[in-house]
TILUMDO-921560 format. One line per field, with one value per residue (C-alpha): residue in one letter; x, y, z. Coordinates in steps of 0.02 Angstrom, whole numbers, plus 50000, padded with zeros to 5 digits. Layout:
% TILUMDO-921560
res <- c(a; ...)
x <- c(X; ...)
y <- c(Y; ...)
z <- c(Z; ...)
END
This chain:
% TILUMDO-921560
res <- c(m; t; d; t; g; s; f; d; v; a; p; w; s; l; a; l; e; g; v; d; t; a; r; l; a; h; e; e; s; v; f; g; l; s; n; g; h; v; g; w; r; g; n; l; d; e; g; d; p; r; g; v; a; g; s; y; l; n; g; v; f; e; e; h; p; m; p; y; a; e; d; g; y; g; y; p; e; s; g; q; t; v; i; n; v; p; n; g; q; v; i; r; l; t; v; d; d; e; p; f; d; i; e; h; g; e; l; v; s; h; r; r; v; l; d; f; r; d; g; t; l; h; r; e; v; e; w; v; s; p; a; n; r; r; a; r; i; e; s; t; r; l; v; s; f; s; h; r; s; i; a; a; v; r; y; r; v; h; a; v; d; a; a; i; t; v; s; v; q; s; e; v; i; p; n; e; p; l; p; i; t; h; d; d; p; r; v; q; e; l; l; r; r; p; l; v; g; v; d; a; t; v; l; r; g; t; a; t; l; v; h; r; t; g; e; s; g; l; t; v; a; v; s; m; d; h; q; v; t; a; s; g; s; a; e; p; s; v; t; t; e; a; a; h; d; l; a; r; t; t; v; r; v; r; l; a; p; g; e; h; v; e; i; v; k; f; v; g; h; e; w; s; g; s; t; t; a; s; a; l; r; d; r; a; e; v; a; v; s; d; a; k; r; a; g; w; e; g; i; v; a; d; q; r; a; r; l; d; d; y; w; r; c; a; d; v; e; v; d; g; e; p; r; l; q; q; a; v; r; y; a; l; f; q; v; f; q; a; s; v; r; a; e; l; r; s; v; p; g; k; g; l; t; g; s; g; y; e; g; h; t; f; w; d; f; e; t; f; v; l; p; v; l; t; s; t; a; p; h; a; a; e; q; a; l; r; w; r; h; s; t; l; d; h; a; r; e; r; a; r; h; l; h; f; d; g; a; a; f; p; w; r; t; i; d; g; r; e; s; s; g; y; w; p; a; s; t; a; a; f; h; v; n; a; d; i; a; g; a; v; l; h; y; v; r; a; t; g; d; q; d; f; e; r; e; a; g; l; e; i; l; v; e; t; a; r; l; w; a; s; l; g; f; w; d; e; a; g; d; f; h; i; h; g; v; t; g; p; d; e; y; s; a; i; a; n; d; n; v; f; t; n; l; s; a; q; r; n; l; r; g; a; v; a; a; a; r; r; h; p; d; v; a; r; v; l; g; v; d; e; g; e; m; e; v; w; t; r; a; a; d; r; m; t; v; p; f; d; e; k; r; g; v; h; p; q; s; a; g; f; t; h; q; e; v; w; d; f; a; h; t; r; g; d; q; y; p; l; h; d; h; f; p; y; f; d; l; y; r; k; q; v; v; k; q; a; d; l; v; l; a; l; f; i; s; h; e; d; f; t; l; e; q; k; e; r; a; f; a; y; y; e; t; v; t; v; r; d; s; s; l; s; s; a; a; q; a; v; v; a; a; e; v; g; q; l; d; l; a; y; d; y; l; a; e; a; a; t; l; d; l; d; d; v; q; g; d; t; e; e; g; l; h; m; a; a; l; a; g; v; w; i; a; i; t; a; g; f; g; g; m; r; e; t; e; q; g; m; l; f; a; p; r; l; p; a; r; v; r; r; l; a; f; g; v; r; v; h; g; h; t; l; r; v; e; v; t; e; t; k; a; t; y; v; l; s; d; g; p; s; v; t; i; r; h; y; g; d; e; v; a; l; e; a; g; g; p; v; t; l; g; i; p; e; a; p; a; a; g; p; r; p; t; q; p; p; g; r; e; p; r; p; a; a; e; a; f; r; v)
x <- c(53153; 53077; 52906; 52896; 52762; 52742; 52872; 52877; 52805; 52930; 52957; 53140; 53170; 53100; 53124; 53073; 53076; 53111; 53141; 53019; 53117; 52964; 52970; 53157; 53156; 53031; 53126; 53292; 53222; 53148; 53311; 53421; 53561; 53634; 53720; 53675; 53840; 53842; 53688; 53675; 53512; 53468; 53532; 53578; 53763; 53800; 53728; 53608; 53464; 53418; 53281; 53380; 53565; 53600; 53759; 53751; 53851; 53752; 53785; 53859; 53763; 53784; 53732; 53635; 53541; 53361; 53256; 53110; 52980; 52980; 53110; 53071; 53158; 53202; 53201; 53350; 53476; 53536; 53469; 53547; 53524; 53594; 53706; 53773; 53948; 54063; 53971; 54065; 53922; 53956; 54021; 54003; 54017; 54063; 54047; 54144; 54136; 53948; 53903; 53786; 53624; 53457; 53370; 53471; 53495; 53387; 53362; 53322; 53301; 53326; 53300; 53343; 53331; 53350; 53392; 53341; 53453; 53611; 53591; 53632; 53555; 53581; 53554; 53553; 53544; 53554; 53581; 53609; 53698; 53641; 53785; 53710; 53841; 53764; 53825; 53762; 53795; 53783; 53811; 53792; 53814; 53809; 53841; 53940; 53881; 54052; 54158; 54071; 54148; 54133; 54013; 54062; 54008; 54048; 54025; 54036; 54023; 54000; 54026; 53878; 53887; 54031; 54196; 54180; 54297; 54242; 54289; 54232; 54252; 54231; 54215; 54197; 54104; 54081; 53939; 53808; 53646; 53511; 53336; 53339; 53175; 53228; 53173; 53307; 53446; 53578; 53528; 53516; 53692; 53763; 53681; 53716; 53902; 53928; 54093; 54259; 54407; 54548; 54652; 54655; 54780; 54819; 54928; 54959; 54790; 54692; 54613; 54553; 54460; 54449; 54323; 54261; 54093; 54097; 53989; 53972; 54159; 54145; 54282; 54239; 54359; 54304; 54427; 54411; 54511; 54475; 54511; 54504; 54502; 54451; 54413; 54498; 54638; 54573; 54704; 54630; 54727; 54694; 54733; 54684; 54680; 54613; 54574; 54466; 54312; 54335; 54424; 54421; 54486; 54475; 54475; 54494; 54487; 54448; 54327; 54299; 54123; 54086; 54222; 54192; 54281; 54248; 54280; 54258; 54251; 54279; 54231; 54279; 54189; 54249; 54202; 54242; 54218; 54390; 54508; 54639; 54618; 54772; 54717; 54544; 54618; 54723; 54569; 54472; 54618; 54645; 54460; 54475; 54634; 54552; 54400; 54511; 54603; 54437; 54385; 54214; 54164; 54221; 54119; 53966; 53986; 53999; 53844; 53745; 53807; 53751; 53580; 53564; 53594; 53467; 53331; 53344; 53252; 53176; 53092; 52903; 52811; 52639; 52539; 52397; 52452; 52608; 52624; 52613; 52749; 52862; 52816; 52852; 53022; 53062; 53015; 53121; 53268; 53260; 53248; 53397; 53509; 53467; 53539; 53655; 53817; 53752; 53857; 53826; 53711; 53524; 53415; 53347; 53164; 53209; 53354; 53494; 53381; 53341; 53358; 53176; 53150; 53325; 53400; 53331; 53292; 53123; 53026; 52956; 53127; 53113; 52927; 52920; 53094; 53183; 53054; 53084; 53272; 53262; 53162; 53264; 53435; 53464; 53645; 53587; 53457; 53588; 53702; 53560; 53515; 53697; 53695; 53549; 53649; 53798; 53688; 53630; 53735; 53643; 53478; 53527; 53575; 53409; 53315; 53412; 53375; 53190; 53205; 53173; 53271; 53344; 53358; 53246; 53287; 53260; 53105; 53211; 53399; 53554; 53687; 53580; 53539; 53363; 53339; 53154; 53094; 52908; 52889; 52707; 52756; 52933; 52974; 52799; 52805; 52892; 52831; 52991; 53079; 52961; 52973; 53162; 53143; 53014; 53135; 53266; 53144; 53090; 53269; 53325; 53173; 53191; 53379; 53422; 53569; 53614; 53779; 53687; 53565; 53707; 53815; 53684; 53503; 53487; 53555; 53429; 53288; 53344; 53364; 53198; 53111; 53182; 53110; 52934; 52944; 52987; 52872; 52713; 52624; 52508; 52335; 52244; 52182; 52359; 52341; 52486; 52457; 52562; 52495; 52536; 52609; 52585; 52554; 52586; 52439; 52510; 52336; 52314; 52446; 52479; 52351; 52329; 52349; 52374; 52337; 52477; 52604; 52544; 52541; 52712; 52781; 52706; 52796; 52956; 52946; 52912; 53047; 53174; 53134; 53146; 53311; 53385; 53343; 53424; 53584; 53595; 53781; 53756; 53602; 53704; 53834; 53692; 53632; 53472; 53411; 53258; 53173; 53185; 53123; 52977; 52929; 52937; 52831; 52701; 52693; 52669; 52537; 52439; 52460; 52302; 52221; 52063; 51905; 51744; 51608; 51468; 51542; 51628; 51797; 51963; 51984; 52146; 52185; 52080; 51925; 51961; 51794; 51702; 51780; 51690; 51708; 51795; 51678; 51727; 51573; 51629; 51815; 51862; 51975; 52105; 52117; 52212; 52334; 52242; 52398; 52433; 52262; 52204; 52288; 52352; 52251; 52091; 52154; 52210; 52037; 51935; 51912; 52020; 52167; 52315; 52382; 52350; 52373; 52248; 52241; 52430; 52415; 52292; 52435; 52590; 52505; 52394; 52385; 52305; 52142; 52006; 51953; 51786; 51876; 51984; 51832; 51740; 51892; 51945; 51772; 51763; 51933; 51911; 51777; 51897; 52066; 52120; 52292; 52386; 52541; 52624; 52639; 52454; 52401; 52512; 52449; 52269; 52299; 52360; 52213; 52086; 52148; 52140; 51958; 51908; 51901; 52015; 51964; 51991; 52158; 52207; 52165; 52273; 52414; 52398; 52413; 52570; 52648; 52627; 52656; 52827; 52817; 52664; 52709; 52539; 52573; 52667; 52824; 52932; 53051; 53113; 53161; 53078; 52966; 53070; 52947; 52804; 52912; 52945; 52759; 52727; 52814; 52723; 52554; 52587; 52664; 52566; 52410; 52379; 52507; 52428; 52603; 52622; 52767; 52743; 52857; 52801; 52848; 52772; 52592; 52510; 52330; 52347; 52206; 52219; 52119; 52023; 52148; 52297; 52306; 52465; 52580; 52751; 52874; 53021; 53068; 53226; 53206; 53363; 53474; 53371; 53244; 53061; 52969; 52780; 52672; 52487; 52349; 52161; 52139; 52305; 52468; 52637; 52780; 52960; 53107; 53271; 53388; 53434; 53342; 53154; 53040; 52865; 52741; 52553; 52435; 52264; 52301; 52361; 52542; 52645; 52821; 52930; 53085; 53218; 53179; 53011; 52864; 52704; 52543; 52387; 52212; 52148; 51981; 51832; 51827; 51690; 51568; 51639; 51530; 51498; 51652; 51702; 51687; 51815; 51792; 51728; 51866; 51989; 51956; 52112; 52166; 52077; 52191; 52110; 52173; 52342; 52389; 52318; 52448)
y <- c(45811; 45867; 45946; 46134; 46254; 46436; 46534; 46509; 46655; 46732; 46912; 46930; 46803; 46719; 46532; 46396; 46209; 46100; 46137; 46148; 46168; 46242; 46388; 46416; 46577; 46657; 46600; 46661; 46838; 46828; 46764; 46887; 46979; 47148; 47301; 47420; 47389; 47199; 47091; 46901; 46813; 46675; 46537; 46371; 46362; 46226; 46328; 46193; 46175; 46357; 46468; 46621; 46651; 46820; 46911; 47098; 47256; 47417; 47515; 47374; 47353; 47318; 47444; 47387; 47459; 47513; 47431; 47535; 47485; 47667; 47790; 47965; 48121; 48115; 47926; 47858; 47777; 47645; 47545; 47479; 47309; 47244; 47093; 46958; 46995; 46845; 46738; 46698; 46611; 46437; 46302; 46126; 45973; 45794; 45656; 45497; 45538; 45573; 45755; 45833; 45869; 45900; 45806; 45647; 45538; 45572; 45749; 45713; 45894; 46066; 46233; 46412; 46559; 46744; 46836; 47020; 47059; 46970; 47008; 46829; 46687; 46521; 46350; 46178; 46017; 45833; 45724; 45540; 45505; 45371; 45266; 45287; 45410; 45534; 45714; 45869; 46037; 46208; 46367; 46548; 46691; 46878; 47031; 47144; 47314; 47356; 47296; 47368; 47253; 47092; 46946; 46797; 46619; 46502; 46324; 46171; 45988; 45859; 45672; 45598; 45410; 45351; 45413; 45510; 45592; 45768; 45872; 46053; 46161; 46346; 46446; 46613; 46595; 46735; 46754; 46661; 46665; 46793; 46812; 46906; 46992; 47073; 46998; 47086; 46960; 47097; 47130; 46945; 46916; 47060; 47001; 46816; 46835; 47018; 46994; 46977; 46909; 47033; 46952; 46796; 46778; 46674; 46753; 46659; 46572; 46726; 46705; 46857; 46872; 47037; 47061; 47203; 47232; 47244; 47400; 47496; 47482; 47440; 47338; 47215; 47127; 46985; 46908; 46763; 46685; 46558; 46510; 46320; 46226; 46051; 45966; 45814; 45735; 45789; 45877; 45969; 45997; 46161; 46206; 46360; 46395; 46532; 46559; 46689; 46579; 46506; 46528; 46378; 46330; 46144; 46077; 45889; 45805; 45637; 45656; 45528; 45514; 45672; 45775; 45924; 46039; 46226; 46341; 46528; 46608; 46795; 46870; 47048; 47145; 47304; 47393; 47554; 47639; 47719; 47627; 47512; 47324; 47306; 47441; 47366; 47194; 47266; 47346; 47183; 47088; 47218; 47208; 47020; 47036; 47160; 47047; 46897; 47000; 47046; 46864; 46786; 46822; 47002; 47032; 46951; 47059; 47216; 47162; 47142; 47310; 47402; 47323; 47355; 47539; 47538; 47449; 47569; 47696; 47597; 47455; 47446; 47349; 47278; 47190; 47079; 47016; 46904; 46890; 47078; 47100; 46985; 47064; 47243; 47198; 47099; 47250; 47369; 47247; 47236; 47425; 47450; 47319; 47381; 47551; 47550; 47548; 47606; 47765; 47881; 47754; 47737; 47588; 47498; 47451; 47273; 47322; 47197; 47045; 47014; 47077; 47133; 47303; 47272; 47341; 47516; 47652; 47739; 47884; 47769; 47768; 47952; 47940; 47782; 47721; 47885; 47945; 47784; 47805; 47989; 47941; 47788; 47790; 47969; 47941; 47818; 47943; 48079; 47967; 47923; 48106; 48149; 48015; 48104; 48265; 48180; 48139; 48319; 48340; 48194; 48272; 48442; 48365; 48272; 48434; 48523; 48378; 48399; 48589; 48633; 48729; 48655; 48468; 48323; 48171; 48001; 47894; 47737; 47726; 47644; 47776; 47933; 47923; 47888; 47704; 47696; 47690; 47708; 47896; 47913; 47824; 47893; 48058; 48124; 48071; 48232; 48214; 48116; 48284; 48349; 48182; 48202; 48384; 48332; 48205; 48343; 48456; 48317; 48264; 48441; 48474; 48308; 48318; 48502; 48459; 48631; 48571; 48451; 48587; 48705; 48575; 48476; 48504; 48684; 48644; 48502; 48617; 48757; 48649; 48561; 48728; 48789; 48637; 48673; 48855; 48808; 48657; 48748; 48901; 49043; 49057; 49219; 49232; 49218; 49041; 48919; 48751; 48596; 48499; 48337; 48243; 48074; 48061; 47910; 47818; 47733; 47697; 47884; 47966; 48133; 48222; 48405; 48475; 48312; 48359; 48255; 48330; 48509; 48507; 48423; 48553; 48691; 48624; 48609; 48791; 48860; 48751; 48814; 48995; 48965; 48870; 49003; 49137; 49033; 49019; 49177; 49156; 48982; 49041; 49179; 49053; 48951; 49106; 49129; 49309; 49397; 49396; 49207; 49180; 49296; 49186; 49029; 49110; 49169; 48998; 48914; 49039; 49025; 48837; 48759; 48626; 48562; 48528; 48446; 48553; 48437; 48282; 48375; 48291; 48334; 48250; 48154; 48267; 48396; 48311; 48140; 48127; 48161; 48013; 47849; 47729; 47564; 47416; 47327; 47215; 47129; 47120; 46944; 46911; 46831; 46992; 47081; 47164; 47259; 47314; 47132; 47110; 47279; 47413; 47566; 47673; 47602; 47619; 47798; 47861; 47778; 47805; 47663; 47689; 47572; 47640; 47779; 47947; 48075; 47971; 47980; 48169; 48167; 48098; 48183; 48354; 48328; 48512; 48557; 48464; 48475; 48319; 48322; 48330; 48183; 48080; 48113; 48087; 47928; 47850; 47904; 47837; 47672; 47628; 47644; 47591; 47413; 47408; 47330; 47402; 47355; 47541; 47569; 47478; 47576; 47745; 47684; 47619; 47790; 47887; 47754; 47772; 47961; 47963; 47839; 47678; 47584; 47408; 47445; 47525; 47369; 47259; 47368; 47358; 47169; 47163; 47269; 47174; 47002; 47052; 46970; 46844; 46764; 46811; 46893; 46958; 46803; 46900; 46904; 46784; 46939; 47022; 47105; 47257; 47382; 47527; 47415; 47355; 47536; 47564; 47446; 47569; 47715; 47630; 47601; 47768; 47884; 47777; 47715; 47832; 47979; 48052; 48197; 48312; 48499; 48650; 48691; 48520; 48348; 48311; 48152; 48092; 47907; 47782; 47591; 47461; 47335; 47192; 47291; 47321; 47425; 47505; 47584; 47658; 47777; 47921; 48025; 48213; 48318; 48173; 48120; 47980; 48014; 47857; 47851; 47723; 47707; 47609; 47617; 47765; 47857; 47902; 47925; 48025; 48009; 48109; 48015; 48163; 48331; 48497; 48508; 48473; 48538; 48423; 48428; 48295; 48309; 48492; 48536; 48593; 48482; 48526; 48373; 48375; 48241; 48089; 48150; 48049; 48143; 48042; 48112; 48045; 47994; 48075; 47968; 47931; 48018; 47902; 47841; 47826; 47665; 47565; 47617; 47485; 47431; 47362; 47182; 47063; 47204; 47216; 47211; 47046; 47029; 47047; 46895; 46791; 46873; 46865; 46693; 46590)
z <- c(40726; 40891; 40905; 40900; 40955; 40997; 41093; 41280; 41378; 41500; 41556; 41503; 41366; 41212; 41200; 41078; 41100; 40948; 40766; 40622; 40461; 40375; 40497; 40502; 40401; 40520; 40674; 40601; 40593; 40768; 40842; 40747; 40838; 40795; 40864; 40722; 40634; 40621; 40601; 40610; 40572; 40693; 40579; 40657; 40698; 40573; 40429; 40368; 40361; 40350; 40286; 40230; 40261; 40337; 40389; 40363; 40386; 40398; 40239; 40134; 39972; 39789; 39658; 39506; 39357; 39385; 39249; 39182; 39055; 39001; 39062; 39122; 39185; 39369; 39384; 39483; 39368; 39490; 39636; 39796; 39875; 40039; 40020; 40133; 40193; 40225; 40351; 40511; 40600; 40533; 40650; 40583; 40695; 40656; 40787; 40745; 40559; 40568; 40527; 40654; 40562; 40646; 40504; 40527; 40678; 40830; 40891; 41074; 41124; 41048; 41134; 41088; 41209; 41168; 41329; 41335; 41484; 41426; 41241; 41194; 41095; 41184; 41107; 41190; 41090; 41130; 40977; 40940; 40777; 40655; 40726; 40902; 40966; 41090; 41105; 41195; 41113; 41194; 41097; 41147; 41025; 41037; 40932; 41046; 41106; 41178; 41031; 40879; 40748; 40846; 40845; 40952; 40985; 41129; 41067; 41182; 41137; 41276; 41266; 41359; 41386; 41276; 41208; 41045; 40921; 40885; 40734; 40727; 40572; 40607; 40445; 40360; 40194; 40065; 39940; 40039; 39937; 39976; 39905; 39740; 39700; 39536; 39370; 39268; 39224; 39240; 39419; 39460; 39397; 39498; 39658; 39637; 39681; 39727; 39820; 39731; 39828; 39862; 40000; 40110; 40252; 40405; 40539; 40702; 40693; 40640; 40468; 40370; 40206; 40111; 39972; 39864; 39783; 39595; 39566; 39729; 39761; 39947; 40030; 40169; 40287; 40400; 40522; 40644; 40784; 40921; 41099; 41119; 41285; 41339; 41503; 41576; 41475; 41305; 41196; 41046; 40886; 40793; 40611; 40510; 40323; 40210; 40026; 39938; 39947; 40122; 40288; 40405; 40576; 40615; 40793; 40824; 40993; 41074; 41221; 41358; 41434; 41534; 41448; 41337; 41216; 41213; 41065; 41080; 40909; 40885; 40716; 40668; 40531; 40447; 40285; 40194; 40028; 40033; 40151; 40072; 40084; 40194; 40315; 40326; 40358; 40498; 40577; 40575; 40651; 40787; 40830; 40850; 40952; 41070; 41091; 41130; 41259; 41342; 41335; 41321; 41500; 41485; 41327; 41404; 41561; 41453; 41358; 41518; 41584; 41426; 41435; 41623; 41587; 41445; 41542; 41689; 41583; 41439; 41532; 41519; 41654; 41615; 41750; 41696; 41524; 41526; 41338; 41314; 41446; 41347; 41180; 41232; 41303; 41147; 41041; 41143; 41141; 40951; 40928; 41043; 40965; 40791; 40832; 40983; 40879; 40710; 40730; 40583; 40501; 40498; 40544; 40390; 40383; 40434; 40545; 40513; 40531; 40347; 40170; 40154; 40072; 40000; 40160; 40134; 40260; 40243; 40321; 40455; 40540; 40587; 40622; 40728; 40778; 40816; 40945; 41042; 41033; 41080; 41234; 41287; 41201; 41142; 41089; 40957; 40897; 40882; 40778; 40659; 40636; 40605; 40469; 40386; 40397; 40315; 40164; 40137; 39980; 39899; 39954; 39884; 39719; 39713; 39743; 39604; 39487; 39525; 39501; 39683; 39814; 39972; 39997; 39947; 40053; 39972; 39995; 40011; 40020; 40093; 40065; 40048; 39862; 39802; 39763; 39721; 39542; 39575; 39581; 39644; 39805; 39814; 39731; 39767; 39950; 40002; 40181; 40216; 40227; 40361; 40451; 40464; 40517; 40646; 40718; 40733; 40826; 40943; 40980; 41024; 41133; 41225; 41252; 41252; 41138; 41072; 41000; 40885; 40834; 40789; 40702; 40607; 40655; 40596; 40423; 40402; 40456; 40340; 40186; 40210; 40240; 40076; 39990; 40055; 40006; 39827; 39817; 39872; 39803; 39856; 39782; 39741; 39920; 39988; 40055; 40038; 39953; 39923; 39774; 39687; 39835; 39917; 40103; 40215; 40135; 39982; 39913; 39880; 39770; 39687; 39794; 39837; 40012; 40104; 40285; 40361; 40238; 40256; 40446; 40451; 40329; 40436; 40589; 40486; 40427; 40600; 40676; 40550; 40592; 40780; 40765; 40650; 40779; 40917; 40814; 40706; 40671; 40598; 40503; 40421; 40363; 40286; 40194; 40294; 40304; 40373; 40204; 40188; 40366; 40330; 40181; 40289; 40425; 40301; 40218; 40387; 40443; 40281; 40260; 40187; 40295; 40207; 40307; 40247; 40327; 40271; 40353; 40494; 40462; 40385; 40217; 40203; 40055; 39964; 39895; 39970; 40061; 39897; 39806; 39778; 39924; 39887; 39866; 40026; 40027; 39866; 39909; 39964; 40111; 39998; 39896; 40034; 40027; 39891; 39798; 39754; 39671; 39605; 39497; 39586; 39467; 39542; 39721; 39694; 39645; 39784; 39970; 40036; 40153; 40161; 40325; 40449; 40362; 40426; 40586; 40599; 40584; 40730; 40835; 40763; 40748; 40900; 40945; 40778; 40810; 40941; 41033; 40942; 40774; 40825; 40877; 40714; 40603; 40689; 40671; 40488; 40436; 40528; 40400; 40252; 40325; 40281; 40367; 40223; 40307; 40471; 40513; 40541; 40698; 40819; 40759; 40765; 40942; 41001; 40932; 40984; 41163; 41157; 41099; 41234; 41131; 41251; 41202; 41017; 41058; 41153; 41004; 40892; 41018; 41021; 40832; 40833; 40979; 40899; 40718; 40704; 40845; 40766; 40586; 40568; 40392; 40333; 40286; 40443; 40356; 40261; 40425; 40573; 40551; 40650; 40641; 40699; 40845; 40892; 40874; 41019; 41137; 41056; 41074; 41259; 41308; 41194; 41194; 41370; 41448; 41356; 41331; 41209; 41171; 41152; 41144; 41321; 41388; 41408; 41449; 41508; 41511; 41559; 41560; 41561; 41466; 41569; 41547; 41616; 41803; 41806; 41680; 41709; 41586; 41577; 41465; 41453; 41481; 41457; 41509; 41660; 41680; 41715; 41771; 41753; 41843; 41803; 41888; 41862; 41978; 41993; 41908; 41993; 41918; 41981; 41914; 41943; 41963; 41890; 41895; 41918; 41772; 41742; 41658; 41634; 41700; 41618; 41584; 41760; 41781; 41897; 41957; 41984; 42095; 42084; 42190; 42248; 42182; 42141; 42138; 42056; 42026; 41856; 41819; 41775; 41589; 41490; 41404; 41240; 41087; 40992; 40945; 40768; 40633; 40504; 40327; 40330; 40381; 40421; 40607; 40716; 40789; 40957; 41108; 41188; 41042; 41021; 41206; 41241; 41336)
END
């Protein structure tokens, strides 16, 4: 085993020397590849050793009973868990009858490199077998952006100083084990071997396995084929076989010193809930055939071209902090590859890098990930929103079941049905509906996509508006209230008039009215009339937003600031996260915040608060927020920057940027935190770039922290790229092409013409107050520590 340390710091890649088997699960998540349809964890090619096997298809899951200690009306009857589809990553090597194994023989060198511009994971190994045979192995894998179903590997074995006989077994293996978190034996049994063999074929060297899940009834086809070449006089032999539990292609060759054998493996992945097994097999085989025709070099070139196009807008440049530069590009790369070919699917909380959260999509996708996609890869954002639209019937049925009008989108799901059995943090968290509606509004404003608004967006806005109208009520004074809900903070449940929820619902209601007036013909088809729009307008105008006059802050929910404050002084460091050591009942009745809630509202609903209110609220909630969620630090960074606490904002950014790379929470082995990765971009652009979206256009109030000399980023505006460059004293705005755009810089209107840079001064920062304090031991990770090279 070679020594291993932290990742190398480089602007466009992430590399790691050596192998530490104790850290494999973490590294497999970090080195994961995906295109939004197919996901491969960064497992070693040979399959063993490994931390957690992972080969996923977006939307493939097994259904299982939901066990309850005591049943109740409205509880979901079944749950959904992502499963491993047949794994085509595995390539096993034998050198002169000695299996290549990093734990046996001598591992002279071992290096892995994830390239953000090529979209590839490259591995180089030099190994001496126990019998003293030396071989050098190079492998490069990718999950294709141009061929949606395809993952591919180029695998080379070199004879170094003596002749060797090489045997390579390239495999597809179904029912690879995955972590099972359920205690119920029925669920464990279903998830242990969820795939049942349907078909196994070999046709002219192409092997295909077709399986079906037992309960969810999904059919999966995985096909593989190879291109095999060798240098010098070497002549490889190739055989292929397939059975329900294994497909294998075996390559054997004798290599003289200096010769090598190259195997390019193409793996096609298809699934469906309705297509026949034979048709699905044909689709997987056609995908492989097309990829072979394009060839390895062609697929790699296409990969680079897609990323070149993405980076032209999305790239963020940071001068002064090399590790932050790497981290932000890593984050953007992961967000892009998690979504680029999802196509009518969402992005799960872990993307396709792990089975954490059982593969579910949550509200944080629309709140954190979709704004990044809308601003950098709007086609991916549109497809994800169209997926939400495709699940409206499930959401309508859920609303009817709960005795409400409109649609109630699920708290956590894979196929659009609710899959959470803990109702205070799921059913009661109705803000998910406004989060989805907010993402629709942002997408339409940013892109001008009227076709989407007519075909899908308006219906989402209408059905969610109907939900709020039936969920809330008017009091005797004519004010509108929403009671008994849970906001983003999961340590406060079943509260009245949660500020984040009420302001988000208000925006939803007004957005629905405005969109219905833009498209009256579609609104009529949806049954919207003037009377209903009048109800929505009145509810929005009379929405209750509590305010604590004595303390001068908005309570997170009505009465929150009057509750007993959590005893932070007597809470030990090893008792965090609190939900693992204290009952929810105790958390729910105290002032303790798991993650930004009111502070998130200060950002999302920024126009509804004065700067003074933001300053007071931010300082207040810092004292009770413990950040037991990865979603918190980015939102806190944004608001900290806005109220002038730049050093604190930078520490929060550092925490978000290194969360997965350094496994800060100790759970990255379950998969990457996609919303937190998206939050890195948000913290930079909305925090230090001061970027905000309004109905009147975009506004900027940039200001840099001391450790950053220059910052540059891009954002898409109606199909065109706006580049923003910030230094300590000035900001420059450049519109790439298209019609003129008007923005605001520190409140002043600025007209931008294509190709003409506009440089403006940054006013002197007003004096900031004292740095807010956090509960003991819950301060953010210092940037000086996180970014140390």
